[in-house]
C-alpha positions as a Markdown table, in Angstrom:
| # | Residue | x | y | z |
|---|---|---|---|---|
| 1 | Unk | 56.1 | -59.7 | 167.4 |
| 2 | Unk | 56.0 | -55.9 | 167.8 |
| 3 | Unk | 55.0 | -53.6 | 164.9 |
| 4 | Unk | 58.6 | -53.0 | 163.8 |
| 5 | Unk | 59.3 | -56.7 | 163.6 |
| 6 | Unk | 56.0 | -57.3 | 161.8 |
| 7 | Unk | 56.8 | -54.6 | 159.3 |
| 8 | Unk | 60.2 | -56.1 | 158.7 |
| 9 | Unk | 58.7 | -59.5 | 158.2 |
| 10 | Unk | 56.1 | -58.2 | 155.7 |
| 11 | Unk | 58.7 | -56.2 | 153.7 |
| 12 | Unk | 61.2 | -59.1 | 153.7 |
| 13 | Unk | 58.6 | -61.6 | 152.6 |
| 14 | Unk | 57.2 | -59.2 | 149.9 |
| 15 | Unk | 60.7 | -58.5 | 148.7 |
| 16 | Unk | 61.5 | -62.2 | 148.3 |
| 17 | Unk | 58.2 | -63.0 | 146.6 |
| 18 | Unk | 58.1 | -59.9 | 144.3 |
| 19 | Unk | 61.8 | -60.3 | 143.3 |
| 20 | Unk | 61.4 | -64.0 | 142.6 |
| 21 | Unk | 58.1 | -64.1 | 140.9 |
| 22 | Unk | 57.0 | -60.6 | 140.0 |
| 23 | Unk | 54.7 | -58.2 | 141.7 |
| 24 | Unk | 51.4 | -58.9 | 140.0 |
| 25 | Unk | 51.6 | -62.7 | 140.6 |
| 26 | Unk | 51.9 | -62.3 | 144.4 |
| 27 | Unk | 48.8 | -61.7 | 146.4 |
| 28 | Unk | 48.4 | -60.1 | 149.8 |
| 29 | Unk | 47.4 | -63.3 | 151.4 |
| 30 | Unk | 50.6 | -65.0 | 150.2 |
| 31 | Unk | 52.7 | -62.1 | 151.7 |
| 32 | Unk | 50.8 | -62.4 | 155.0 |
| 33 | Unk | 51.4 | -66.1 | 155.1 |
| 34 | Unk | 55.1 | -65.7 | 154.3 |
| 35 | Unk | 55.4 | -63.0 | 156.9 |
| 36 | Unk | 53.7 | -65.1 | 159.6 |
| 37 | Unk | 51.1 | -62.4 | 160.6 |
| 38 | Unk | 47.3 | -62.0 | 160.2 |
| 39 | Unk | 45.9 | -60.3 | 157.2 |
| 40 | Unk | 44.2 | -57.8 | 159.5 |
| 41 | Unk | 47.5 | -56.9 | 161.1 |
| 42 | Unk | 49.3 | -56.6 | 157.8 |
| 43 | Unk | 46.6 | -54.2 | 156.6 |
| 44 | Unk | 47.0 | -52.1 | 159.7 |
| 45 | Unk | 50.7 | -51.8 | 159.0 |
| 46 | Unk | 50.4 | -51.4 | 155.2 |
| 47 | Unk | 47.1 | -50.2 | 153.8 |
| 48 | Unk | 47.9 | -51.6 | 150.3 |
| 49 | Unk | 50.2 | -53.7 | 148.2 |
| 50 | Unk | 51.6 | -50.5 | 146.7 |
| 51 | Unk | 52.7 | -49.2 | 150.2 |
| 52 | Unk | 54.5 | -52.5 | 150.7 |
| 53 | Unk | 56.1 | -52.2 | 147.4 |
| 54 | Unk | 57.2 | -48.7 | 148.2 |
| 55 | Unk | 58.9 | -49.9 | 151.3 |
| 56 | Unk | 60.5 | -52.8 | 149.4 |
| 57 | Unk | 62.0 | -50.4 | 146.8 |
| 58 | Unk | 63.1 | -47.9 | 149.5 |
| 59 | Unk | 65.0 | -50.8 | 151.2 |
| 60 | Unk | 66.5 | -52.0 | 147.9 |
| 61 | Unk | 67.7 | -48.5 | 147.2 |
| 62 | Unk | 69.5 | -48.4 | 150.6 |
| 63 | Unk | 71.1 | -51.8 | 150.0 |
| 64 | Unk | 72.2 | -50.8 | 146.5 |
| 65 | Unk | 73.7 | -47.5 | 147.8 |
| 66 | Unk | 75.5 | -49.1 | 150.7 |
| 67 | Unk | 76.9 | -51.9 | 148.5 |
| 68 | Unk | 78.2 | -49.5 | 145.9 |
| 69 | Unk | 79.8 | -47.3 | 148.6 |
| 70 | Unk | 81.3 | -50.3 | 150.3 |
| 71 | Unk | 82.8 | -51.6 | 147.1 |
| 72 | Unk | 84.5 | -48.2 | 146.5 |
| 73 | Unk | 85.5 | -47.5 | 150.1 |
| 74 | Unk | 89.1 | -48.8 | 150.0 |
| 75 | Unk | 89.8 | -47.8 | 146.4 |
| 76 | Unk | 92.7 | -45.3 | 146.2 |
| 77 | Unk | 91.5 | -43.2 | 143.2 |
| 78 | Unk | 88.2 | -42.0 | 141.7 |
| 79 | Unk | 89.1 | -44.1 | 138.6 |
| 80 | Unk | 89.3 | -47.2 | 140.7 |
| 81 | Unk | 86.1 | -46.2 | 142.5 |
| 82 | Unk | 84.4 | -46.0 | 139.1 |
| 83 | Unk | 85.6 | -49.5 | 138.2 |
| 84 | Unk | 84.6 | -50.8 | 141.6 |
| 85 | Unk | 81.0 | -50.4 | 140.5 |
| 86 | Unk | 81.5 | -53.3 | 138.2 |
| 87 | Unk | 83.2 | -55.4 | 140.9 |
| 88 | Unk | 80.1 | -54.8 | 143.0 |
| 89 | Unk | 77.9 | -55.9 | 140.1 |
| 90 | Unk | 80.0 | -59.0 | 139.5 |
| 91 | Unk | 79.5 | -60.2 | 143.1 |
| 92 | Unk | 75.8 | -59.4 | 142.9 |
| 93 | Unk | 75.3 | -61.1 | 139.6 |
| 94 | Unk | 76.9 | -64.3 | 141.0 |
| 95 | Unk | 74.3 | -64.6 | 143.8 |
| 96 | Unk | 72.0 | -67.6 | 143.4 |
| 97 | Unk | 68.9 | -65.4 | 143.7 |
| 98 | Unk | 69.9 | -62.7 | 141.2 |
| 99 | Unk | 67.0 | -61.8 | 139.0 |
| 100 | Unk | 68.1 | -58.4 | 137.7 |
| 101 | Unk | 67.5 | -54.9 | 139.0 |
| 102 | Unk | 64.3 | -54.8 | 141.1 |
| 103 | Unk | 63.7 | -51.2 | 139.9 |
| 104 | Unk | 64.0 | -52.2 | 136.2 |
| 105 | Unk | 61.8 | -55.2 | 136.9 |
| 106 | Unk | 59.2 | -53.2 | 138.8 |
| 107 | Unk | 59.1 | -50.5 | 136.2 |
| 108 | Unk | 58.8 | -53.0 | 133.4 |
| 109 | Unk | 55.9 | -54.7 | 135.2 |
| 110 | Unk | 54.0 | -51.7 | 136.6 |
| 111 | Unk | 55.6 | -48.5 | 135.5 |
| 112 | Unk | 52.9 | -47.3 | 133.2 |
| 113 | Unk | 50.1 | -48.0 | 135.7 |
| 114 | Unk | 51.9 | -47.2 | 139.0 |
| 115 | Unk | 53.4 | -43.7 | 139.4 |
| 116 | Unk | 54.9 | -44.7 | 142.7 |
| 117 | Unk | 57.0 | -47.4 | 141.0 |
| 118 | Unk | 58.0 | -45.1 | 138.1 |
| 119 | Unk | 59.0 | -42.4 | 140.6 |
| 120 | Unk | 61.0 | -44.8 | 142.8 |
| 121 | Unk | 62.7 | -46.3 | 139.7 |
| 122 | Unk | 63.6 | -42.9 | 138.4 |
| 123 | Unk | 64.8 | -41.6 | 141.7 |
| 124 | Unk | 67.0 | -44.7 | 142.1 |
| 125 | Unk | 68.6 | -44.3 | 138.7 |
| 126 | Unk | 69.1 | -40.6 | 139.1 |
| 127 | Unk | 70.8 | -41.2 | 142.5 |
| 128 | Unk | 73.2 | -43.7 | 140.9 |
| 129 | Unk | 73.9 | -41.3 | 138.0 |
| 130 | Unk | 74.7 | -38.5 | 140.4 |
| 131 | Unk | 77.1 | -40.8 | 142.3 |
| 132 | Unk | 78.9 | -41.8 | 139.1 |
| 133 | Unk | 79.0 | -38.1 | 138.0 |
| 134 | Unk | 80.6 | -37.2 | 141.3 |
| 135 | Unk | 83.3 | -39.8 | 140.8 |
| 136 | Unk | 83.9 | -38.8 | 137.2 |
| 137 | Unk | 84.3 | -35.1 | 138.3 |
| 138 | Unk | 86.7 | -36.2 | 141.0 |
| 139 | Unk | 88.7 | -38.1 | 138.4 |
| 140 | Unk | 88.9 | -34.9 | 136.3 |
| 141 | Unk | 87.0 | -36.6 | 133.5 |
| 142 | Unk | 84.6 | -34.7 | 131.2 |
| 143 | Unk | 80.9 | -34.8 | 132.3 |
| 144 | Unk | 80.1 | -37.1 | 129.3 |
| 145 | Unk | 81.9 | -40.0 | 131.0 |
| 146 | Unk | 79.3 | -40.4 | 133.8 |
| 147 | Unk | 76.3 | -41.3 | 131.7 |
| 148 | Unk | 78.5 | -43.7 | 129.7 |
| 149 | Unk | 79.6 | -45.5 | 132.8 |
| 150 | Unk | 76.0 | -45.6 | 134.2 |
| 151 | Unk | 74.7 | -47.0 | 130.9 |
| 152 | Unk | 77.3 | -49.8 | 131.0 |
| 153 | Unk | 76.2 | -50.6 | 134.5 |
| 154 | Unk | 72.5 | -50.6 | 133.6 |
| 155 | Unk | 73.1 | -52.7 | 130.5 |
| 156 | Unk | 75.2 | -55.2 | 132.5 |
| 157 | Unk | 72.4 | -55.7 | 134.9 |
| 158 | Unk | 69.8 | -56.4 | 132.2 |
| 159 | Unk | 72.2 | -58.6 | 130.3 |
| 160 | Unk | 73.2 | -60.6 | 133.3 |
| 161 | Unk | 69.6 | -61.2 | 134.3 |
| 162 | Unk | 68.6 | -62.4 | 130.9 |
| 163 | Unk | 71.8 | -64.5 | 130.2 |
| 164 | Unk | 71.9 | -66.0 | 133.7 |
| 165 | Unk | 75.6 | -65.4 | 134.0 |
| 166 | Unk | 77.7 | -62.8 | 135.7 |
| 167 | Unk | 80.0 | -62.3 | 132.7 |
| 168 | Unk | 78.4 | -59.0 | 131.7 |
| 169 | Unk | 80.0 | -57.3 | 134.7 |
| 170 | Unk | 83.5 | -58.1 | 133.6 |
| 171 | Unk | 82.7 | -57.1 | 130.0 |
| 172 | Unk | 81.2 | -53.8 | 131.2 |
| 173 | Unk | 84.2 | -53.2 | 133.5 |
| 174 | Unk | 86.6 | -53.7 | 130.6 |
| 175 | Unk | 84.6 | -51.2 | 128.5 |
| 176 | Unk | 84.5 | -48.8 | 131.4 |
| 177 | Unk | 88.3 | -48.9 | 131.7 |
| 178 | Unk | 88.7 | -48.0 | 128.1 |
| 179 | Unk | 86.3 | -45.1 | 128.5 |
| 180 | Unk | 88.0 | -43.9 | 131.6 |
| 181 | Unk | 91.4 | -44.1 | 129.8 |
| 182 | Unk | 90.0 | -42.3 | 126.7 |
| 183 | Unk | 88.5 | -39.6 | 128.9 |
| 184 | Unk | 92.0 | -38.7 | 130.0 |
| 185 | Unk | 91.2 | -38.9 | 133.7 |
| 186 | Unk | 93.5 | -36.9 | 135.8 |
| 187 | Unk | 92.8 | -38.4 | 139.2 |
| 188 | Unk | 95.8 | -38.4 | 141.6 |
| 189 | Unk | 97.7 | -41.7 | 141.5 |
| 190 | Unk | 96.0 | -42.8 | 138.2 |
């Protein structure tokens, strides 16, 4: 296994373990065992648990971003693209291994003591808010619509994780549709 494959194995193992059980409950030896490499090799690739976590969060951000963009890709209007966020969430919430937002979970567990986690969580949320703001602007909606839609998405993630059901996505989508309509969106074809 070359270094690239070994790094992927470590990040994949850490992601599964951290997401399933929490960061603090998982030790480096457990990550090493799950990745199938020696502890010495793992430390040569990642000098600390924090550097592994940083890579896990970077990859999660890429997966989130590509998922949101893919859900919106074929939608004909900015309004429909805004609503597609909740379709993406619904599919994600229905996955057997859904445990909530990894950024919210990581921040809740370590945010006060790990600036790297806090920075990654904030950057992820800001990126999402910017995406929503761009769609709201394309729709001709007032700027106030974007944070409202983002809050619905964030609340749906937390509610779905705690409730253990994907229903929050449909509820949030219905609320978003009302907000979009009330904002008087002027997107073409709306």
